[in-house]
C-alpha positions in Angstrom: 99.5 31.4 104.6 102.2 33.5 106.0 105.6 33.8 104.3 109.1 34.3 105.9 111.8 36.8 105.1 115.4 35.6 105.6 118.1 38.2 106.2 121.8 37.4 106.2 124.4 39.7 107.7 127.8 39.0 106.1 130.8 40.1 108.1 133.2 41.8 105.7 136.5 41.6 107.5 137.6 39.2 110.3 141.2 40.3 110.5 143.5 43.0 109.2 143.5 44.5 105.7 143.7 42.1 102.8 147.0 41.7 100.9 147.1 43.1 97.3 145.6 40.6 94.9 144.1 38.4 97.7 140.6 37.3 96.9 137.9 38.2 99.5 136.5 35.1 101.2 133.1 35.9 102.9 132.0 33.8 105.9 128.4 34.3 104.8 127.1 30.8 103.7 125.0 32.2 100.8 125.9 34.6 98.0 122.4 36.3 97.9 118.9 36.2 99.4 117.5 33.9 96.8 120.2 31.3 97.5 119.4 31.5 101.2 115.7 31.2 100.6 116.2 28.2 98.3 118.3 26.5 101.1 115.5 27.3 103.6 113.0 25.6 101.4 115.1 22.4 101.2 115.0 22.4 105.0 111.2 22.5 104.9 110.9 25.8 106.7 108.6 27.3 104.1 108.7 30.0 101.5 107.7 33.6 101.0 106.5 35.9 98.2 105.7 39.6 98.2 102.4 40.4 96.4 101.8 43.9 95.1 102.5 46.3 92.3 105.8 45.8 90.4 106.2 49.6 90.0 105.1 52.3 92.4 105.4 56.1 92.5 107.8 57.5 95.0 106.2 58.5 98.4 102.8 57.0 97.3 100.5 54.8 99.4 100.5 51.1 98.6 99.1 47.9 99.9 101.5 45.0 99.9 100.9 41.4 101.0 103.7 39.2 102.3 102.5 35.6 102.0 104.3 32.9 103.9 103.7 29.3 103.2 104.6 27.0 106.1 106.9 24.2 105.0 107.0 20.5 106.0 108.9 21.4 109.2 105.9 23.4 110.4 106.0 26.1 113.2 106.3 24.9 116.8 103.5 25.8 119.2 104.4 29.2 120.6 106.8 29.8 117.6 106.4 32.3 114.8 108.1 34.3 112.2 109.8 37.7 112.1 109.5 40.1 109.2 112.1 42.9 109.2 112.2 45.9 106.8 115.3 47.9 106.2 115.0 51.5 107.6 116.1 53.2 104.4 112.8 52.6 102.6 111.1 55.5 104.4 108.0 53.5 105.2 106.1 54.5 108.3 106.4 52.3 111.4 104.1 49.3 111.3 101.1 49.7 113.7 98.0 47.7 114.4 95.8 50.2 116.3 94.3 52.5 113.6 93.2 51.2 110.3 93.0 54.7 108.8 96.5 55.7 109.9 99.8 55.2 108.0 101.5 51.9 108.5 98.4 49.9 109.5 99.0 46.2 109.2 97.0 43.0 109.7 97.7 39.3 109.7 95.4 36.4 108.7 95.8 32.6 108.2 94.1 30.2 105.9 94.1 27.3 108.4 92.2 29.1 111.2 95.1 29.6 113.6 94.9 32.6 115.9 98.0 34.6 115.2 99.4 37.3 117.5 100.8 40.3 115.8 103.5 42.4 117.5 104.5 45.6 115.8 106.1 48.6 117.4 109.2 49.8 119.2 112.0 47.3 119.6 114.2 49.4 121.8 117.9 49.4 121.0 117.2 47.0 118.1 115.4 49.8 116.3 118.0 52.4 117.0 121.2 50.6 116.0 120.2 47.8 113.7 119.7 48.4 109.9 116.5 46.3 109.8 114.4 48.7 112.0 110.8 47.9 111.2 110.4 44.5 112.9 107.1 42.6 113.0 106.6 39.3 114.8 103.8 36.9 114.0 
């Protein structure tokens, strides 16, 4: 199992300032992440759950598992998922080279597929995008 993280980027303003008393109308199709995930599940793209402690000490080391269950739509050959973590969390960059170093990450499947894991520098994406730690499976 692998689980997918959906990220939505609402655009706050499309025009000039709002008139006094005018209600803001977002163009984002969902009010929150849960609503987006529920919609994705209805499309058959799968679901995700984060497994780990519910409380942690600040700046402590933790092991977390993101479990993605592929939905009825499946994953196309050559396709995959992206997992992005917001940069403000102060986690180390994900890496796959040294199991004893910070940020080490692995991927496994229950169906015997041979996943490829890509973690590392994403160039301009990492510098200017708020979701800076990107992992592709």
